N, CA, C and O atoms as a GROMACS GRO file, in nm:
protein
  452
    1UNK      N    1  13.432  11.838   5.454
    1UNK     CA    2  13.321  11.801   5.441
    1UNK      C    3  13.224  11.711   5.456
    1UNK      O    4  13.101  11.720   5.452
    2UNK      N    5  13.323  11.594   5.480
    2UNK     CA    6  13.212  11.473   5.511
    2UNK      C    7  13.213  11.510   5.668
    2UNK      O    8  13.160  11.423   5.737
    3UNK      N    9  13.261  11.618   5.735
    3UNK     CA   10  13.223  11.581   5.852
    3UNK      C   11  13.091  11.702   5.849
    3UNK      O   12  12.991  11.679   5.916
    4UNK      N   13  13.097  11.788   5.794
    4UNK     CA   14  12.994  11.958   5.791
    4UNK      C   15  12.843  11.772   5.729
    4UNK      O   16  12.747  11.741   5.799
    5UNK      N   17  12.866  11.728   5.647
    5UNK     CA   18  12.707  11.757   5.597
    5UNK      C   19  12.678  11.589   5.698
    5UNK      O   20  12.572  11.528   5.680
    6UNK      N   21  12.788  11.534   5.798
    6UNK     CA   22  12.753  11.430   5.932
    6UNK      C   23  12.683  11.553   6.028
    6UNK      O   24  12.600  11.520   6.113
    7UNK      N   25  12.717  11.680   6.011
    7UNK     CA   26  12.690  11.702   6.096
    7UNK      C   27  12.527  11.780   6.077
    7UNK      O   28  12.444  11.812   6.163
    8UNK      N   29  12.524  11.792   5.946
    8UNK     CA   30  12.397  11.872   5.885
    8UNK      C   31  12.264  11.749   5.914
    8UNK      O   32  12.148  11.773   5.948
    9UNK      N   33  12.322  11.631   5.890
    9UNK     CA   34  12.206  11.531   5.830
    9UNK      C   35  12.154  11.512   6.019
    9UNK      O   36  12.040  11.513   6.064
   10UNK      N   37  12.308  11.492   6.108
   10UNK     CA   38  12.243  11.458   6.249
   10UNK      C   39  12.119  11.603   6.304
   10UNK      O   40  12.007  11.584   6.351
   11UNK      N   41  12.184  11.732   6.280
   11UNK     CA   42  12.107  11.844   6.306
   11UNK      C   43  11.926  11.780   6.253
   11UNK      O   44  11.820  11.776   6.314
   12UNK      N   45  11.976  11.733   6.086
   12UNK     CA   46  11.794  11.781   6.066
   12UNK      C   47  11.702  11.622   6.124
   12UNK      O   48  11.583  11.630   6.154
   13UNK      N   49  11.773  11.498   6.133
   13UNK     CA   50  11.765  11.425   6.160
   13UNK      C   51  11.692  11.425   6.317
   13UNK      O   52  11.584  11.379   6.353
   14UNK      N   53  11.781  11.484   6.380
   14UNK     CA   54  11.763  11.564   6.534
   14UNK      C   55  11.601  11.643   6.535
   14UNK      O   56  11.495  11.612   6.590
   15UNK      N   57  11.636  11.737   6.460
   15UNK     CA   58  11.508  11.836   6.420
   15UNK      C   59  11.352  11.701   6.404
   15UNK      O   60  11.249  11.698   6.472
   16UNK      N   61  11.379  11.644   6.332
   16UNK     CA   62  11.270  11.572   6.272
   16UNK      C   63  11.244  11.464   6.373
   16UNK      O   64  11.152  11.388   6.346
   17UNK      N   65  11.289  11.450   6.450
   17UNK     CA   66  11.268  11.346   6.571
   17UNK      C   67  11.236  11.379   6.684
   17UNK      O   68  11.179  11.305   6.764
   18UNK      N   69  11.259  11.458   6.699
   18UNK     CA   70  11.236  11.541   6.864
   18UNK      C   71  11.113  11.589   6.868
   18UNK      O   72  11.056  11.645   6.775
   19UNK      N   73  11.069  11.568   6.977
   19UNK     CA   74  10.883  11.584   7.041
   19UNK      C   75  10.952  11.684   7.134
   19UNK      O   76  11.063  11.668   7.185
   20UNK      N   77  10.846  11.821   7.153
   20UNK     CA   78  10.862  11.930   7.204
   20UNK      C   79  10.820  11.904   7.339
   20UNK      O   80  10.780  12.005   7.397
   21UNK      N   81  10.817  11.805   7.403
   21UNK     CA   82  10.870  11.793   7.520
   21UNK      C   83  10.762  11.848   7.674
   21UNK      O   84  10.670  11.786   7.726
   22UNK      N   85  10.807  11.955   7.702
   22UNK     CA   86  10.784  11.988   7.834
   22UNK      C   87  10.789  12.193   7.793
   22UNK      O   88  10.865  12.276   7.743
   23UNK      N   89  10.667  12.185   7.850
   23UNK     CA   90  10.610  12.355   7.826
   23UNK      C   91  10.460  12.366   7.738
   23UNK      O   92  10.408  12.271   7.678
   24UNK      N   93  10.413  12.483   7.744
   24UNK     CA   94  10.271  12.512   7.654
   24UNK      C   95  10.209  12.428   7.560
   24UNK      O   96  10.091  12.398   7.541
   25UNK      N   97  10.358  12.386   7.482
   25UNK     CA   98  10.323  12.320   7.343
   25UNK      C   99  10.398  12.172   7.378
   25UNK      O  100  10.439  12.115   7.277
   26UNK      N  101  10.413  12.129   7.455
   26UNK     CA  102  10.490  12.042   7.520
   26UNK      C  103  10.389  11.910   7.499
   26UNK      O  104  10.276  11.920   7.546
   27UNK      N  105  10.434  11.755   7.411
   27UNK     CA  106  10.363  11.689   7.463
   27UNK      C  107  10.392  11.532   7.525
   27UNK      O  108  10.343  11.419   7.511
   28UNK      N  109  10.476  11.581   7.584
   28UNK     CA  110  10.520  11.538   7.743
   28UNK      C  111  10.410  11.577   7.855
   28UNK      O  112  10.313  11.508   7.887
   29UNK      N  113  10.442  11.692   7.901
   29UNK     CA  114  10.369  11.775   7.992
   29UNK      C  115  10.325  11.905   7.977
   29UNK      O  116  10.419  11.983   7.989
   30UNK      N  117  10.205  11.968   7.952
   30UNK     CA  118  10.193  12.084   7.933
   30UNK      C  119  10.108  12.127   7.834
   30UNK      O  120  10.026  12.214   7.864
   31UNK      N  121  10.115  12.069   7.687
   31UNK     CA  122  10.083  12.051   7.568
   31UNK      C  123   9.869  12.061   7.572
   31UNK      O  124   9.810  12.015   7.670
   32UNK      N  125   9.812  12.108   7.488
   32UNK     CA  126   9.685  12.080   7.510
   32UNK      C  127   9.698  11.980   7.430
   32UNK      O  128   9.801  11.970   7.362
   33UNK      N  129   9.551  11.847   7.418
   33UNK     CA  130   9.541  11.764   7.385
   33UNK      C  131   9.402  11.669   7.387
   33UNK      O  132   9.334  11.656   7.488
   34UNK      N  133   9.387  11.637   7.325
   34UNK     CA  134   9.202  11.574   7.293
   34UNK      C  135   9.207  11.427   7.363
   34UNK      O  136   9.107  11.390   7.425
   35UNK      N  137   9.318  11.344   7.353
   35UNK     CA  138   9.317  11.228   7.416
   35UNK      C  139   9.481  11.161   7.414
   35UNK      O  140   9.580  11.217   7.367
   36UNK      N  141   9.476  11.057   7.464
   36UNK     CA  142   9.604  10.973   7.523
   36UNK      C  143   9.731  10.994   7.380
   36UNK      O  144   9.854  10.991   7.384
   37UNK      N  145   9.651  11.011   7.283
   37UNK     CA  146   9.708  10.945   7.134
   37UNK      C  147   9.831  11.096   7.094
   37UNK      O  148   9.946  11.087   7.052
   38UNK      N  149   9.733  11.252   7.134
   38UNK     CA  150   9.827  11.348   7.141
   38UNK      C  151   9.952  11.350   7.233
   38UNK      O  152  10.013  11.455   7.217
   39UNK      N  153   9.998  11.285   7.306
   39UNK     CA  154  10.081  11.287   7.412
   39UNK      C  155  10.184  11.204   7.393
   39UNK      O  156  10.150  11.087   7.381
   40UNK      N  157  10.300  11.225   7.385
   40UNK     CA  158  10.440  11.092   7.322
   40UNK      C  159  10.457  11.020   7.488
   40UNK      O  160  10.427  11.063   7.599
   41UNK      N  161  10.502  10.927   7.454
   41UNK     CA  162  10.535  10.831   7.491
   41UNK      C  163  10.428  10.770   7.565
   41UNK      O  164  10.326  10.736   7.506
   42UNK      N  165  10.444  10.750   7.712
   42UNK     CA  166  10.387  10.673   7.852
   42UNK      C  167  10.282  10.826   7.911
   42UNK      O  168  10.209  10.802   8.007
   43UNK      N  169  10.279  10.931   7.871
   43UNK     CA  170  10.207  11.044   7.854
   43UNK      C  171  10.085  11.009   7.861
   43UNK      O  172  10.056  10.908   7.796
   44UNK      N  173   9.968  11.080   7.942
   44UNK     CA  174   9.878  11.081   7.912
   44UNK      C  175   9.790  11.243   7.891
   44UNK      O  176   9.845  11.353   7.880
   45UNK      N  177   9.661  11.219   7.890
   45UNK     CA  178   9.570  11.354   7.859
   45UNK      C  179   9.499  11.352   7.957
   45UNK      O  180   9.439  11.260   8.012
   46UNK      N  181   9.507  11.454   7.977
   46UNK     CA  182   9.417  11.507   8.150
   46UNK      C  183   9.314  11.566   8.065
   46UNK      O  184   9.355  11.622   7.962
   47UNK      N  185   9.171  11.565   8.089
   47UNK     CA  186   9.044  11.640   8.051
   47UNK      C  187   9.016  11.710   8.147
   47UNK      O  188   9.102  11.734   8.231
   48UNK      N  189   8.842  11.778   8.162
   48UNK     CA  190   8.748  11.786   8.274
   48UNK      C  191   8.836  11.914   8.308
   48UNK      O  192   8.929  11.962   8.243
   49UNK      N  193   8.774  11.959   8.440
   49UNK     CA  194   8.739  12.054   8.506
   49UNK      C  195   8.868  12.163   8.543
   49UNK      O  196   8.848  12.284   8.530
   50UNK      N  197   8.988  12.116   8.585
   50UNK     CA  198   9.095  12.145   8.592
   50UNK      C  199   9.153  12.168   8.485
   50UNK      O  200   9.226  12.266   8.483
   51UNK      N  201   9.141  12.101   8.385
   51UNK     CA  202   9.223  12.088   8.250
   51UNK      C  203   9.144  12.169   8.113
   51UNK      O  204   9.191  12.119   8.011
   52UNK      N  205   9.064  12.252   8.085
   52UNK     CA  206   9.057  12.273   7.977
   52UNK      C  207   9.189  12.277   7.843
   52UNK      O  208   9.300  12.324   7.820
   53UNK      N  209   9.063  12.175   7.770
   53UNK     CA  210   9.116  12.244   7.625
   53UNK      C  211   9.238  12.070   7.642
   53UNK      O  212   9.319  12.048   7.552
   54UNK      N  213   9.226  11.970   7.769
   54UNK     CA  214   9.302  11.868   7.751
   54UNK      C  215   9.412  11.919   7.811
   54UNK      O  216   9.406  12.041   7.798
   55UNK      N  217   9.575  11.864   7.909
   55UNK     CA  218   9.675  11.877   7.912
   55UNK      C  219   9.790  11.765   7.894
   55UNK      O  220   9.761  11.667   7.962
   56UNK      N  221   9.878  11.753   7.842
   56UNK     CA  222  10.003  11.624   7.894
   56UNK      C  223  10.040  11.620   7.944
   56UNK      O  224  10.125  11.708   7.959
   57UNK      N  225  10.026  11.515   8.040
   57UNK     CA  226  10.102  11.516   8.171
   57UNK      C  227  10.170  11.355   8.189
   57UNK      O  228  10.152  11.275   8.098
   58UNK      N  229  10.254  11.311   8.324
   58UNK     CA  230  10.321  11.189   8.312
   58UNK      C  231  10.223  11.151   8.470
   58UNK      O  232  10.163  11.241   8.528
   59UNK      N  233  10.224  11.028   8.511
   59UNK     CA  234  10.161  10.982   8.627
   59UNK      C  235  10.288  11.000   8.712
   59UNK      O  236  10.396  11.023   8.657
   60UNK      N  237  10.274  10.988   8.866
   60UNK     CA  238  10.384  11.048   8.944
   60UNK      C  239  10.386  10.990   9.042
   60UNK      O  240  10.283  10.924   9.054
   61UNK      N  241  10.466  10.979   9.138
   61UNK     CA  242  10.456  10.920   9.285
   61UNK      C  243  10.464  11.062   9.388
   61UNK      O  244  10.397  11.108   9.481
   62UNK      N  245  10.572  11.096   9.319
   62UNK     CA  246  10.686  11.265   9.353
   62UNK      C  247  10.763  11.276   9.256
   62UNK      O  248  10.770  11.197   9.162
   63UNK      N  249  10.843  11.399   9.274
   63UNK     CA  250  10.880  11.473   9.161
   63UNK      C  251  11.014  11.454   9.101
   63UNK      O  252  11.084  11.532   9.036
   64UNK      N  253  11.038  11.290   9.151
   64UNK     CA  254  11.148  11.247   9.085
   64UNK      C  255  11.106  11.191   8.979
   64UNK      O  256  11.192  11.171   8.893
   65UNK      N  257  10.963  11.146   8.947
   65UNK     CA  258  10.933  11.099   8.860
   65UNK      C  259  10.867  11.168   8.769
   65UNK      O  260  10.825  11.114   8.666
   66UNK      N  261  10.851  11.306   8.799
   66UNK     CA  262  10.852  11.385   8.651
   66UNK      C  263  10.971  11.448   8.597
   66UNK      O  264  11.079  11.472   8.651
   67UNK      N  265  10.916  11.475   8.440
   67UNK     CA  266  11.055  11.573   8.382
   67UNK      C  267  11.115  11.728   8.464
   67UNK      O  268  11.060  11.798   8.548
   68UNK      N  269  11.209  11.738   8.416
   68UNK     CA  270  11.294  11.896   8.497
   68UNK      C  271  11.172  12.023   8.448
   68UNK      O  272  11.157  12.015   8.326
   69UNK      N  273  11.106  12.105   8.494
   69UNK     CA  274  11.024  12.186   8.484
   69UNK      C  275  10.905  12.211   8.531
   69UNK      O  276  10.842  12.317   8.525
   70UNK      N  277  10.876  12.115   8.578
   70UNK     CA  278  10.697  12.000   8.639
   70UNK      C  279  10.725  11.893   8.786
   70UNK      O  280  10.814  11.810   8.804
   71UNK      N  281  10.595  11.942   8.887
   71UNK     CA  282  10.630  11.884   8.986
   71UNK      C  283  10.526  11.820   9.004
   71UNK      O  284  10.427  11.876   8.956
   72UNK      N  285  10.506  11.721   9.058
   72UNK     CA  286  10.428  11.559   9.119
   72UNK      C  287  10.331  11.658   9.206
   72UNK      O  288  10.376  11.725   9.299
   73UNK      N  289  10.177  11.660   9.164
   73UNK     CA  290  10.053  11.706   9.212
   73UNK      C  291   9.977  11.625   9.226
   73UNK      O  292   9.946  11.542   9.140
   74UNK      N  293   9.921  11.637   9.370
   74UNK     CA  294   9.851  11.566   9.433
   74UNK      C  295   9.657  11.541   9.387
   74UNK      O  296   9.556  11.522   9.455
   75UNK      N  297   9.681  11.552   9.249
   75UNK     CA  298   9.526  11.551   9.151
   75UNK      C  299   9.531  11.418   9.075
   75UNK      O  300   9.632  11.375   9.020
   76UNK      N  301   9.428  11.366   9.077
   76UNK     CA  302   9.374  11.210   8.967
   76UNK      C  303   9.475  11.141   8.989
   76UNK      O  304   9.543  11.102   8.894
   77UNK      N  305   9.513  11.106   9.132
   77UNK     CA  306   9.617  10.982   9.152
   77UNK      C  307   9.795  11.069   9.137
   77UNK      O  308   9.906  11.017   9.124
   78UNK      N  309   9.773  11.146   9.142
   78UNK     CA  310   9.912  11.227   9.106
   78UNK      C  311   9.957  11.209   8.964
   78UNK      O  312   9.951  11.110   8.892
   79UNK      N  313  10.012  11.348   8.938
   79UNK     CA  314   9.992  11.423   8.791
   79UNK      C  315  10.095  11.536   8.764
   79UNK      O  316  10.077  11.653   8.798
   80UNK      N  317  10.207  11.489   8.698
   80UNK     CA  318  10.355  11.602   8.638
   80UNK      C  319  10.245  11.759   8.615
   80UNK      O  320  10.162  11.750   8.525
   81UNK      N  321  10.247  11.860   8.675
   81UNK     CA  322  10.213  11.981   8.561
   81UNK      C  323  10.304  12.090   8.547
   81UNK      O  324  10.388  12.088   8.637
   82UNK      N  325  10.318  12.187   8.467
   82UNK     CA  326  10.390  12.238   8.440
   82UNK      C  327  10.443  12.378   8.572
   82UNK      O  328  10.355  12.434   8.637
   83UNK      N  329  10.565  12.409   8.587
   83UNK     CA  330  10.587  12.434   8.728
   83UNK      C  331  10.585  12.617   8.614
   83UNK      O  332  10.629  12.640   8.502
   84UNK      N  333  10.510  12.713   8.723
   84UNK     CA  334  10.481  12.865   8.732
   84UNK      C  335  10.507  12.972   8.785
   84UNK      O  336  10.489  12.978   8.906
   85UNK      N  337  10.548  13.069   8.729
   85UNK     CA  338  10.590  13.199   8.859
   85UNK      C  339  10.450  13.298   8.811
   85UNK      O  340  10.388  13.364   8.894
   86UNK      N  341  10.422  13.297   8.694
   86UNK     CA  342  10.275  13.410   8.692
   86UNK      C  343  10.192  13.345   8.610
   86UNK      O  344  10.236  13.245   8.553
   87UNK      N  345  10.068  13.382   8.588
   87UNK     CA  346   9.976  13.308   8.498
   87UNK      C  347  10.000  13.334   8.334
   87UNK      O  348   9.965  13.248   8.253
   88UNK      N  349  10.059  13.453   8.295
   88UNK     CA  350  10.148  13.416   8.178
   88UNK      C  351  10.264  13.324   8.121
   88UNK      O  352  10.327  13.328   8.015
   89UNK      N  353  10.269  13.234   8.236
   89UNK     CA  354  10.333  13.106   8.200
   89UNK      C  355  10.282  13.004   8.167
   89UNK      O  356  10.343  12.903   8.130
   90UNK      N  357  10.152  13.020   8.177
   90UNK     CA  358  10.052  12.954   8.126
   90UNK      C  359  10.010  12.955   8.002
   90UNK      O  360  10.037  13.053   7.933
   91UNK      N  361   9.956  12.877   7.962
   91UNK     CA  362   9.832  12.840   7.818
   91UNK      C  363   9.689  12.914   7.868
   91UNK      O  364   9.626  12.908   7.973
   92UNK      N  365   9.671  12.980   7.754
   92UNK     CA  366   9.544  13.012   7.778
   92UNK      C  367   9.419  12.952   7.836
   92UNK      O  368   9.390  12.838   7.801
   93UNK      N  369   9.355  13.003   7.905
   93UNK     CA  370   9.272  12.950   8.004
   93UNK      C  371   9.327  12.849   8.119
   93UNK      O  372   9.252  12.786   8.194
   94UNK      N  373   9.456  12.842   8.121
   94UNK     CA  374   9.477  12.795   8.288
   94UNK      C  375   9.567  12.960   8.355
   94UNK      O  376   9.598  13.067   8.304
   95UNK      N  377   9.584  12.888   8.512
   95UNK     CA  378   9.622  13.030   8.561
   95UNK      C  379   9.761  12.884   8.674
   95UNK      O  380   9.777  12.762   8.685
   96UNK      N  381   9.821  13.014   8.727
   96UNK     CA  382   9.940  12.997   8.836
   96UNK      C  383   9.895  12.955   8.919
   96UNK      O  384   9.827  13.043   8.972
   97UNK      N  385   9.884  12.808   9.002
   97UNK     CA  386   9.786  12.840   9.090
   97UNK      C  387   9.904  12.730   9.186
   97UNK      O  388   9.993  12.671   9.125
   98UNK      N  389   9.885  12.712   9.366
   98UNK     CA  390   9.983  12.634   9.433
   98UNK      C  391   9.870  12.550   9.467
   98UNK      O  392   9.753  12.579   9.496
   99UNK      N  393   9.933  12.433   9.456
   99UNK     CA  394   9.840  12.344   9.465
   99UNK      C  395   9.934  12.205   9.572
   99UNK      O  396  10.055  12.215   9.595
  100UNK      N  397   9.896  12.153   9.594
  100UNK     CA  398   9.924  12.009   9.655
  100UNK      C  399  10.005  11.933   9.623
  100UNK      O  400   9.958  11.850   9.544
  101UNK      N  401  10.167  11.909   9.659
  101UNK     CA  402  10.248  11.797   9.636
  101UNK      C  403  10.182  11.653   9.665
  101UNK      O  404  10.112  11.622   9.762
  102UNK      N  405  10.213  11.586   9.576
  102UNK     CA  406  10.202  11.451   9.583
  102UNK      C  407  10.358  11.412   9.644
  102UNK      O  408  10.458  11.471   9.603
  103UNK      N  409  10.363  11.310   9.743
  103UNK     CA  410  10.538  11.262   9.768
  103UNK      C  411  10.651  11.330   9.852
  103UNK      O  412  10.764  11.299   9.891
  104UNK      N  413  10.550  11.459   9.861
  104UNK     CA  414  10.637  11.553   9.967
  104UNK      C  415  10.540  11.669  10.031
  104UNK      O  416  10.434  11.703   9.979
  105UNK      N  417  10.583  11.713  10.129
  105UNK     CA  418  10.519  11.817  10.230
  105UNK      C  419  10.502  11.962  10.097
  105UNK      O  420  10.561  11.970   9.990
  106UNK      N  421  10.411  12.052  10.152
  106UNK     CA  422  10.445  12.145  10.073
  106UNK      C  423  10.335  12.149   9.951
  106UNK      O  424  10.258  12.058   9.921
  107UNK      N  425  10.353  12.309   9.873
  107UNK     CA  426  10.284  12.281   9.738
  107UNK      C  427  10.359  12.355   9.676
  107UNK      O  428  10.450  12.421   9.727
  108UNK      N  429  10.312  12.352   9.504
  108UNK     CA  430  10.413  12.367   9.431
  108UNK      C  431  10.313  12.449   9.326
  108UNK      O  432  10.197  12.409   9.318
  109UNK      N  433  10.360  12.579   9.233
  109UNK     CA  434  10.309  12.650   9.210
  109UNK      C  435  10.279  12.613   9.014
  109UNK      O  436  10.366  12.644   8.933
  110UNK      N  437  10.176  12.560   8.979
  110UNK     CA  438  10.156  12.506   8.888
  110UNK      C  439  10.073  12.600   8.773
  110UNK      O  440  10.009  12.701   8.803
  111UNK      N  441  10.084  12.561   8.671
  111UNK     CA  442   9.928  12.573   8.546
  111UNK      C  443   9.832  12.486   8.563
  111UNK      O  444   9.854  12.372   8.521
  112UNK      N  445   9.741  12.507   8.608
  112UNK     CA  446   9.631  12.446   8.640
  112UNK      C  447   9.482  12.557   8.625
  112UNK      O  448   9.501  12.678   8.643
  113UNK      N  449   9.380  12.521   8.601
  113UNK     CA  450   9.186  12.603   8.608
  113UNK      C  451   9.162  12.587   8.705
  113UNK      O  452   9.053  12.623   8.749
   0.00000   0.00000   0.00000
């Protein structure tokens, strides 16, 4: 019984303490935001033309600085954006587009407007 209570408490505290992280609702990369306070930790809110309704992102020099499921794109000095295969993978207002990588050659297909 003690083991069950410990596991149940751990699951509950983890669920309450977790951020949504990376994805269309992510508070690290990908989620909507109106200011930096809407994003977790060291993430920042990108706003303006390419980022309708804002998007949380991480500043990067290359892909190694980005969370899994994202790529370092050569915009605004280097920002991590969500990788995608289809427009449907992205939030409303975003499309799946090829963008130049930062810190690597070629492009990556990411959610951007």
